[in-house]
C-alpha positions in Angstrom: 52.6 -52.8 23.9 53.0 -51.1 27.3 52.6 -47.6 25.8 49.6 -48.8 23.8 48.0 -50.0 26.8 48.5 -46.9 28.4 47.3 -44.9 25.6 44.0 -47.0 25.4 43.5 -46.5 29.1 43.4 -42.8 28.8 41.6 -42.8 25.5 38.9 -44.8 27.0 38.8 -42.5 30.2 38.6 -39.3 28.4 36.3 -40.4 25.5 33.7 -41.2 28.3 34.1 -37.5 29.6 33.9 -36.2 25.9 30.8 -38.4 25.2 29.2 -36.7 28.3 30.2 -33.2 27.1 28.5 -34.2 23.5 25.4 -35.3 25.1 25.4 -32.1 27.4 26.2 -30.0 24.5 23.4 -31.4 22.3 20.9 -30.8 25.2 22.2 -27.2 25.6 21.7 -26.7 21.8 18.2 -27.9 22.1 17.5 -25.8 25.0 19.1 -22.7 23.6 16.9 -23.2 20.3 13.7 -23.4 22.8 14.9 -20.4 24.7 16.1 -18.2 21.4 12.5 -18.9 19.9 10.6 -18.0 23.1 12.8 -14.9 23.3 12.2 -13.8 19.7 8.4 -14.6 20.1 8.1 -12.7 23.3 9.9 -9.9 21.5 7.5 -10.0 18.6 4.6 -10.0 21.0 6.0 -7.3 22.9 6.8 -5.2 19.9 3.2 -5.9 18.4 1.7 -4.7 21.7 3.7 -1.6 21.8 3.1 -1.0 18.3 -0.7 -1.2 18.5 -0.4 1.4 21.5 1.8 3.4 19.1 -0.7 3.3 16.5 -3.5 4.0 18.8 -1.5 7.1 20.0 -1.3 8.1 16.3 -5.1 7.9 15.7 -5.9 9.9 18.9 -3.4 12.4 17.4 -5.4 12.5 14.3 -8.5 13.2 16.4 -6.6 15.9 18.1 -5.8 17.4 14.7 -9.4 17.0 13.6 -10.4 19.0 16.8 -7.8 21.6 16.0 -9.1 22.2 12.6 -12.6 22.3 13.5 -11.9 24.9 16.2 -10.8 27.2 13.3 -13.6 29.6 12.8 -12.7 29.6 9.0 -13.2 26.0 8.8 -16.4 26.2 10.4 -17.8 28.7 7.9 -16.7 26.0 5.0 -18.6 23.3 6.7 -21.8 25.1 6.6 -21.3 26.6 3.0 -23.7 25.2 0.5 -23.3 24.6 -3.3 -22.5 28.2 -4.6 -18.9 29.3 -3.2 -18.3 32.9 -2.5 -15.3 34.7 -2.8 -15.3 34.9 0.9 -15.6 31.2 1.2 -12.5 30.9 -1.0 -10.5 33.0 1.3 -11.8 31.1 4.2 -10.7 27.9 2.4 -7.2 29.2 2.1 -6.9 30.2 5.6 -8.2 26.7 6.7 -5.6 25.3 4.4 -2.9 27.3 6.2 -4.0 26.2 9.5 -4.1 22.5 8.4 -0.5 22.9 7.2 0.7 24.4 10.4 -0.4 21.3 12.3 1.5 18.9 9.9 4.7 19.0 12.2 2.9 16.6 14.7 1.8 14.3 11.9 4.9 13.3 10.1 3.8 9.7 10.4 0.6 10.6 8.2 1.6 10.8 4.4 -1.4 12.7 3.4 -4.7 14.1 5.1 -7.4 15.6 3.3 -11.2 17.1 4.1 -14.4 16.6 1.9 -17.6 18.7 2.5 -21.3 17.3 2.1 -22.9 20.4 1.0 -20.4 22.0 -1.3 -17.6 21.0 -3.7 -14.6 22.4 -1.6 -11.3 20.4 -1.0 -8.8 20.6 1.9 -5.8 18.5 2.1 -2.2 18.9 4.1 -0.8 20.5 1.0 -3.3 21.8 -1.5 -6.8 23.3 -1.4 -9.3 23.6 -4.1 -12.9 25.1 -4.3 -13.5 22.6 -7.2 -13.1 19.0 -6.0 -14.4 17.3 -9.3 -11.7 19.3 -11.1 -8.9 18.4 -8.5 -9.9 14.7 -8.4 -9.5 14.5 -12.2 -6.2 16.2 -12.5 -4.3 15.0 -9.4 -6.4 12.5 -7.1 -6.9 8.9 -7.9 -8.4 6.2 -5.7 -8.9 2.6 -6.3 -11.1 0.9 -3.6 -10.5 -2.6 -5.3 -14.1 -3.2 -5.7 -17.0 -1.9 -7.4 -15.9 1.7 -6.5 -13.2 2.7 -9.0 -11.4 6.0 -9.4 -13.3 7.3 -12.4 -16.0 9.4 -10.8 -15.0 12.2 -8.0 -18.8 12.3 -7.2 -18.9 8.6 -6.6 -15.8 8.5 -4.6 -17.1 11.6 -2.3 -20.4 9.5 -2.0 -18.1 6.5 -0.9 -16.5 8.3 2.0 -19.5 9.9 3.3 -21.6 6.5 3.1 -18.7 4.9 5.0 -18.9 7.6 7.5 -22.8 7.4 8.0 -22.2 3.7 8.5 -19.6 4.4 11.3 -16.9 2.6 9.6 -13.7 4.4 11.1 -11.1 2.3 8.9 -11.0 1.9 5.0 -8.9 -0.2 3.1 -8.3 0.6 -0.5 -6.1 -0.8 -3.3 -4.1 2.2 -4.3 -4.1 5.8 -3.7 -2.5 8.8 -5.7 -2.3 12.4 -4.8 -0.3 15.5 -5.2 1.9 16.6 -2.4 4.7 19.4 -2.4 4.5 19.6 -6.2 5.3 15.7 -6.7 2.9 13.0 -7.8 2.8 10.2 -4.8 1.5 6.9 -5.1 0.6 4.4 -2.1 -0.2 0.6 -2.5 -3.1 -0.6 0.0 -3.2 2.3 2.4 -5.4 2.3 5.4 -7.6 5.5 5.4 -8.8 6.7 9.0 -12.1 8.7 9.0 -11.7 11.0 11.8 -14.4 11.8 14.1 -16.6 14.6 12.8 -19.2 17.0 13.9 -22.9 16.1 12.9 -26.0 17.9 11.7 -28.7 15.4 12.8 -27.5 12.3 11.8 -25.5 13.4 8.6 -22.0 14.1 8.6 -21.2 17.5 7.1 -17.7 16.8 6.6 -15.4 14.0 6.5 -11.7 14.2 7.8 -9.5 11.4 6.0 -6.0 10.4 7.3 -4.2 8.3 4.7 -1.8 5.7 6.6 0.9 3.7 4.6 1.3 0.2 5.1 5.0 0.4 5.6 4.2 2.8 8.8 2.1 0.0 10.3 4.6 -2.7 9.5 7.4 -0.6 11.3 5.1 -0.4 14.2 4.3 -3.8 14.7 6.8 -5.9 13.2 10.4 -6.5 14.8 12.9 -4.3 12.8 14.7 -7.4 12.2 11.6 -9.0 10.4 10.8 -6.1 8.2 10.1 -7.5 4.8 10.3 -11.1 5.9 7.0 -11.4 7.7 3.5 -10.6 6.9 0.8 -8.4 8.3 -3.1 -9.1 8.5 -5.3 -6.5 10.2 -9.1 -7.2 10.6 -11.5 -4.8 12.0 -13.4 -7.0 14.6 -16.4 -4.6 14.7 -17.2 -4.5 11.1 -15.5 -7.6 9.8 -13.5 -5.7 7.2 -10.1 -6.7 6.2 -8.0 -3.6 6.7 -4.5 -4.9 5.6 -3.4 -8.1 4.1 0.4 -7.6 3.3 3.1 -9.7 2.4 3.3 -13.7 2.6 -0.1 -13.9 4.4 -1.3 -17.6 5.2 -4.6 -18.7 4.1 -6.1 -19.2 7.4 -4.3 -16.3 9.2 -7.6 -14.9 10.4 -8.4 -17.9 12.5 -5.0 -18.8 13.8 -4.2 -18.5 17.5 -1.2 -17.1 19.2 2.1 -19.1 18.5 0.2 -21.5 16.3 2.2 -22.8 13.3 0.9 -21.4 10.1 2.4 -21.7 6.5 2.2 -20.2 2.9 5.3 -20.0 0.8 7.1 -20.4 4.3 6.3 -21.6 7.8 5.7 -19.0 10.6 4.8 -18.8 14.2 1.7 -16.7 14.3 1.7 -13.6 16.7 -1.9 -12.5 17.5 -3.0 -9.3 19.2 -6.9 -8.7 19.5 -7.2 -6.9 22.7 -6.2 -3.4 21.6 -8.3 -0.5 22.0 -8.7 0.1 18.1 -10.9 -3.0 17.9 -8.5 -4.8 15.4 -7.4 -8.2 15.3 -3.7 -8.1 14.2 -1.8 -11.2 13.2 2.0 -11.3 12.2 4.4 -14.1 11.9 8.0 -15.0 13.0 9.6 -17.0 10.1 11.0 -20.3 11.4 13.9 -19.6 9.1 14.8 -16.5 11.0 14.8 -18.4 14.2 17.0 -21.0 12.8 19.5 -18.3 11.6 19.5 -17.1 15.2 20.7 -20.6 16.2 23.7 -20.6 13.7 26.0 -18.9 16.4 25.0 -21.5 19.0 25.2 -24.5 16.5 28.9 -23.2 15.5 29.7 -22.5 19.1 28.5 -26.0 20.2 30.4 -27.4 17.2 33.5 -25.7 18.2 33.3 -26.9 21.8 33.0 -30.6 20.6 35.9 -30.1 18.2 37.9 -28.5 20.8 36.8 -31.5 23.2 37.8 -34.1 20.6 41.3 -32.4 20.3 41.4 -32.2 24.1 40.8 -36.1 24.3 43.6 -36.8 21.8 45.9 -34.2 23.5 45.3 -35.5 27.1 45.6 -39.2 26.0 49.1 -38.5 24.5 50.1 -36.3 27.0 48.9 -38.2 30.3 50.5 -41.4 28.7 54.0 -39.7 28.8 53.4 -37.5 32.1 50.1 -37.3 34.0 51.0 -34.2 36.0 52.2 -31.9 33.0 49.3 -33.1 31.2 46.8 -32.1 33.7 48.3 -28.7 34.3 48.4 -28.1 30.6 44.5 -28.6 30.5 43.8 -26.3 33.4 45.9 -23.6 31.4 43.7 -24.4 28.2 40.3 -24.0 30.4 41.7 -20.5 31.7 42.4 -19.4 28.2 39.1 -20.4 26.9 37.2 -18.6 29.6 39.5 -15.5 28.9 38.6 -15.9 25.3 34.9 -16.1 26.2 34.9 -13.2 28.4 36.7 -11.1 25.5 34.2 -12.2 23.0 31.3 -11.4 25.2 32.8 -8.0 25.9 33.4 -7.4 22.1 29.7 -8.4 21.3 28.3 -6.1 23.7 30.3 -3.1 22.3 30.0 -3.9 18.7 26.7 -5.5 18.4 25.0 -3.3 21.0 23.1 -3.7 24.5 19.2 -4.0 23.6 17.9 -6.7 26.2 17.6 -7.1 29.9 19.9 -10.0 29.4 22.6 -8.2 27.8 22.4 -5.4 30.5 22.8 -8.0 33.1 25.9 -9.4 31.3 27.5 -6.2 31.2 26.8 -5.4 35.0 28.3 -8.8 35.8 31.3 -8.1 33.9 32.1 -4.5 35.0 30.1 -4.3 38.2 28.4 -0.9 37.3 26.9 1.2 34.6 28.8 4.4 33.7 26.7 7.6 33.4 29.2 9.0 30.7 31.5 7.1 28.4 33.0 7.1 24.9 34.5 4.3 22.8 38.2 4.6 21.2 39.0 2.2 18.2 42.9 1.9 17.6 44.1 0.4 14.6 47.8 -0.2 14.0 50.1 -1.4 11.3 52.2 -3.9 13.4 52.9 -7.0 11.5 54.8 -9.1 14.0 52.3 -11.2 16.0 55.0 -11.6 18.7 54.9 -7.8 19.4 51.2 -7.7 19.8 51.0 -8.6 23.5 53.8 -6.0 24.5 52.1 -3.5 22.4 48.8 -4.2 24.4 50.7 -3.8 27.7 52.5 -0.6 26.7 49.0 1.1 25.7 47.3 -0.3 29.1 50.3 1.0 31.1 50.3 4.5 29.4 46.4 4.9 29.8 46.8 3.9 33.3 49.5 6.4 34.0 47.3 9.2 32.6 44.5 8.2 34.8 42.2 7.0 32.1 39.1 5.1 33.5 39.1 2.1 31.4 36.0 -0.1 31.8 37.2 -2.6 29.2 39.8 -3.2 26.3 39.4 -6.0 23.8 40.9 -7.5 20.6 38.5 -6.9 17.7 40.5 -8.2 14.6 44.2 -8.6 14.3 45.0 -4.8 14.1 42.2 -3.3 15.9 41.8 -2.5 19.7 38.9 -1.3 21.6 38.8 0.8 24.3 35.5 1.5 26.4 36.3 4.6 28.7 34.5 6.0 31.6 34.0 9.8 31.5 33.8 12.1 34.3 31.2 14.8 34.3 33.8 17.5 33.3 34.7 15.3 30.2 31.4 14.7 28.6 31.6 18.0 26.5 35.4 18.2 26.1 37.4 15.5 24.5 40.7 17.9 23.9 42.5 16.3 26.8 41.6 12.8 25.7 42.7 13.5 22.2 46.0 14.6 23.2 46.6 11.5 25.6 46.0 9.3 22.7 48.3 11.3 20.4 51.0 11.0 22.9 50.2 7.2 23.3 50.5 6.8 19.5 53.8 8.7 19.2 55.4 6.7 22.1 54.1 3.4 20.4 55.5 4.3 17.0 59.0 5.2 18.4 59.1 2.0 20.3 57.2 -0.7 17.8 57.7 1.1 14.6 54.1 0.8 13.6 51.7 3.8 12.8 48.2 4.3 14.4 44.9 5.6 13.4 42.7 6.4 16.4 39.0 7.4 16.3 37.2 8.6 19.6 33.4 8.8 19.6 31.2 11.5 21.3 30.1 11.0 24.8 27.3 8.5 25.2 24.9 7.8 28.2 22.9 4.8 28.8 23.9 1.2 27.6 21.5 1.3 24.5 24.1 3.8 23.2 27.3 1.7 23.3 26.9 0.5 19.8 26.3 4.0 18.4 29.6 5.3 20.0 31.5 2.3 18.6 30.0 3.1 15.0 31.0 6.6 15.3 34.9 5.6 16.3 34.8 2.9 13.8 33.8 5.2 11.0 36.5 8.0 12.0 39.3 5.2 11.5 37.8 4.2 8.2 38.0 7.4 7.0 41.7 7.7 7.6 42.8 4.9 5.2 44.4 7.5 3.0 47.1 8.4 5.7 48.8 5.0 6.1 52.0 6.4 6.9 51.3 8.8 9.5 49.6 8.8 13.2 46.0 10.1 13.2 43.7 10.7 16.4 40.4 12.3 15.7 37.4 12.9 17.9 33.5 12.6 16.6 32.2 16.0 15.6 28.8 15.8 17.3 27.5 18.9 15.5 27.5 16.7 12.2 25.7 13.9 14.0 22.2 13.6 12.5 21.5 10.5 14.5 22.5 12.0 18.0 19.3 11.8 20.3 17.8 15.3 20.5 15.7 15.6 23.3 13.5 17.8 21.1 11.2 14.8 20.2 7.8 14.6 18.9 6.8 12.8 22.1 8.3 15.8 24.1 6.3 18.2 21.9 2.9 16.3 22.2 3.3 16.1 26.0 4.3 19.7 26.3 1.2 20.7 24.1 -1.2 18.4 26.3 0.2 20.4 29.5 -0.3 23.8 27.9 -4.0 23.1 26.4 -4.8 21.8 29.7 -3.2 24.8 31.9 -0.9 22.5 34.0 1.5 24.9 35.1 3.4 22.2 37.2 3.7 19.8 34.1 4.7 22.8 31.8 7.5 23.9 34.2 8.7 20.2 34.8 9.2 19.8 30.8 10.7 23.3 30.5 13.3 22.4 33.2 14.0 19.0 31.8 14.7 20.6 28.3 16.9 23.3 29.7 19.0 20.8 32.0 19.5 18.7 29.0 20.8 21.5 26.7 23.0 23.1 29.6 24.6 19.7 29.8 25.1 19.5 25.9 25.7 23.2 24.8 27.2 22.0 21.5 24.1 20.2 20.7 21.9 23.2 21.5 24.0 25.5 19.6 23.9 23.3 16.3 20.1 22.9 16.6 19.2 26.4 18.2 16.9 27.5 15.4 15.2 24.5 14.9 14.6 24.2 18.9 13.2 27.7 19.0 10.8 27.3 16.1 9.4 24.0 17.1 8.5 25.7 20.4 7.3 28.8 18.6 5.1 26.7 16.3 3.7 24.8 19.2 2.6 27.7 21.3 1.2 29.3 18.3 -0.9 25.9 17.7 -2.1 26.4 21.4 -3.2 30.0 21.0 -5.0 29.2 17.8 -6.9 26.4 19.6 -7.6 28.7 22.6 -9.1 31.3 20.4 -6.5 33.9 20.7 -7.2 37.1 18.9 -4.3 37.9 16.4 -3.1 40.9 18.6 -2.9 38.7 21.8 -0.3 36.2 20.4 2.7 37.2 22.2 5.3 34.8 21.0 9.0 35.4 21.8 11.3 36.3 18.7 14.4 34.5 17.5 18.0 36.0 17.4 21.2 34.3 16.6 22.6 35.3 19.9 19.8 33.7 21.9 21.0 31.6 24.8 19.2 28.4 26.0 18.5 30.0 29.5 17.0 33.2 27.8 14.7 31.1 25.4 13.4 28.9 28.2 12.6 32.0 30.2 10.9 33.6 27.3 8.7 30.5 26.8 8.0 30.2 30.4 6.5 33.6 30.4 4.5 32.7 27.1 3.2 29.5 29.0 2.2 31.4 32.1 0.0 33.7 29.9 -1.5 30.7 28.1 -2.3 29.1 31.7 -3.6 32.4 32.9 -5.9 32.6 29.8 -7.3 28.9 30.5 -7.9 29.9 34.1 -9.9 32.8 33.2 -12.0 31.1 30.7 -12.8 27.9 32.5 -15.0 29.4 35.3 -17.4 30.9 32.7 -17.1 27.9 30.4 -17.8 25.3 33.2 -21.0 27.3 34.3 -22.3 27.4 31.0 -21.6 23.8 30.1 -23.4 22.6 33.4 -26.5 24.7 32.5 -26.6 23.2 29.2 -26.1 19.7 30.5 -28.9 20.1 33.1 -31.2 21.7 30.6 -30.7 18.9 28.4 -31.4 16.3 31.2 -34.6 18.2 31.8 -35.7 18.2 28.3 -34.8 14.9 27.3 -35.6 12.8 30.6 -38.6 11.0 29.0 -36.4 9.2 26.4 -35.9 5.6 27.6 -32.7 5.5 25.4 -31.1 8.6 27.0 -27.6 8.0 27.9 -24.3 9.7 28.9 -23.1 9.3 25.3 -26.0 11.1 23.9 -25.5 14.1 26.2 -21.8 14.1 25.8 -22.4 14.4 22.1 -24.9 17.2 22.4 -22.4 19.0 24.7 -19.4 18.3 22.5 -17.4 16.5 25.0 -16.3 12.9 25.6 -18.3 10.7 27.8 -15.6 10.0 30.3 -15.3 13.9 30.9 -19.2 14.2 31.2 -19.1 11.8 34.2 -16.0 13.6 35.9 -17.6 17.2 35.1 -21.0 16.3 36.6 -19.4 15.0 39.7 -17.3 17.9 40.5 -20.0 20.6 39.5 -23.0 18.9 41.1 -21.7 16.3 43.5 -23.9 13.8 41.7 -23.3 11.1 39.2 -25.0 11.1 35.9 -27.1 8.2 36.7 -28.2 9.7 40.0 -28.8 13.0 38.5 -31.0 11.7 35.8 -32.9 9.4 38.2 -33.6 12.4 40.5 -35.1 14.4 37.6 -37.1 11.5 36.6 -38.5 11.1 39.8 -39.3 14.7 40.2 -41.3 14.7 37.1 -43.0 11.4 38.1 -44.1 12.7 41.5 -45.3 16.1 39.9 -47.2 13.9 37.4 -48.8 11.9 40.2 -49.8 15.1 42.0 -51.2 17.0 39.1 -52.6 14.4 36.5 -54.9 11.4 36.3 -52.3 9.4 34.3 -51.9 5.9 35.2 -48.8 4.5 36.4 -48.0 2.7 33.0 -48.4 6.0 31.3 -46.1 7.9 33.8 -43.4 5.3 33.6 -43.4 5.7 29.6 -43.5 9.6 30.0 -40.4 9.8 32.3 -38.5 7.5 30.4 -38.5 4.5 32.6 -39.9 2.5 29.9 -41.1 -0.9 32.1 -43.6 -0.2 34.9 -41.7 -2.6 37.0 -38.5 -0.5 36.9 -40.6 2.7 37.5 -42.1 0.9 40.6 -38.8 -0.3 41.9 -36.9 3.0 41.7 -39.8 5.2 43.0 -40.2 3.1 45.9 -36.5 3.2 46.8 -36.3 6.9 46.2 -39.6 8.1 47.9 -40.0 5.1 50.4 -43.6 4.3 49.1 -45.1 2.9 46.3 -46.7 5.4 43.5 -50.1 4.2 44.5 -49.7 5.0 48.2 -47.9 8.4 47.3 -50.7 9.5 45.2 -53.4 8.2 47.7 -51.6 10.2 50.5 -51.8 13.6 48.5 
């Protein structure tokens, strides 16, 4: 009875503690669910916002391609060709097709692009060209608009695009699109077609440039990678009211829902809405609640584990404290320390194996290790040791061996019974040479085999930089070890061959090429030099990467410079582009293209002065001619000058010292004063003739500028 009383006492005491832990765990789980839900929604919102920015940049690049093609003299000839197609026009068509294909390297996000002409039957695309669109349409191209326009008549389809262009519709949604590309028949369901900005004759477009965008591309841009194929995409053009995309399990009232509102179709979603983008789209996607619940499973399992562990602790402490209070308390503290160590090991393993993608995960890494290494690699060690009692001595042996060899270990963790992970910090001299590191692991494996009688398979990743690449390095090392399964009775140590790594982050990206192109086309010497230095520095640090991609790097730069020279109307004999040789070093290549860039910038500087003067005279002449139009605006003048409205404002200010509004007002005032001096027109007539429209506006501005009213001014003459 005495023992039973002691047991009852400690049971009641620790059960109350367990009950408190239980309640706290439930609360923690509830808070965790809310935090995870907010985190996922915020990621989806940020992804949608960034995706719309990326899509907008893609549209801008489409307009750039349009500008590049329109700048081609052969293409301009085609635009103004009518009905009968001469042999010369056919040659111009082929030349324009070649120019369009040369720009395709900056448009890999566009499955297909094509051009139709109003006054002739020519056809241009990113792969083929034809002087008979009717025939081409009948054989290769099929378009289903999903409405009254069906893909049975080439002339009707052509009319459909030109009518849409005249209605100022930028984006068209079609049911399906079939085309021929690279000798293969292609099919797209529910693509989005962007009508690029065109040059006009009067108010009628002479040609229409169509860019076909796949729904998959849009989904990849605006939907979280984890939700691809699980969410829906709804896009509405707020300017026209057209539904551009309705993809996936779209809820019935998706067009009306608010951000983070619960919507449902076959599944329940948290709606993610973006309607403040530059494209004028209202975009709606959804985060499935089932996905949120799935992310909660590890938390639920962890809470359940803690609860079970707590229950076992209640039972164990009750029994142990009933016999001996001191030893029971000491054991409990040991268990807590082991749990803390285990949690730390689990966290470290998750950071390496699953990757570091969020600021929270980066913070956890910094808290664990106190620093972020500039260069590192991951080693995976798999052994055949079966004796569980020998696992800890084996780990001690490996750690002591690596420490003796002065290997800078950031972390070592258990990953499975027979795997060990090592996160190794590299010095600057080690980031390209792994021969010493491979030799050290070979010596360690040989020593461990001699002492423990087990065989070892080791995979060492390539050098990584930045926390986001830790998972990539782990996958490299893991795949190496997996490939060694056939050599179960011998030690194998291998390093990752970076020359065969197609996933390695090559700095020669589309973003880099686009930025360099913009710097060149605008003649910004400092910007070009900055980009070339950045490229040179990267490949000097990673010469193996340069050697494995040398030819690709050279011809990417060569094509870029060639496109720039075409845009700047270089004559054929003036194009001085470097030549490729297999012995070409990185430094020599960069120096050659530096000289080419300097020639391009000099060409731009030479043409800017005369071009600016002609442009200024043209703009001022238009203002002198059209000042009497009340609807005259910067947009009208910019369209006549062939420049953007924003650039018109900037250009006038730089060249004349006046804003557009002040320049136009000055001209109108001068004309009004002239009419008051030389004619007998009434103030109402003069207001209409000088573009003021309302006589009150004319009175107010005249008195403000001239200091007197029109009547007093005329009286004092």
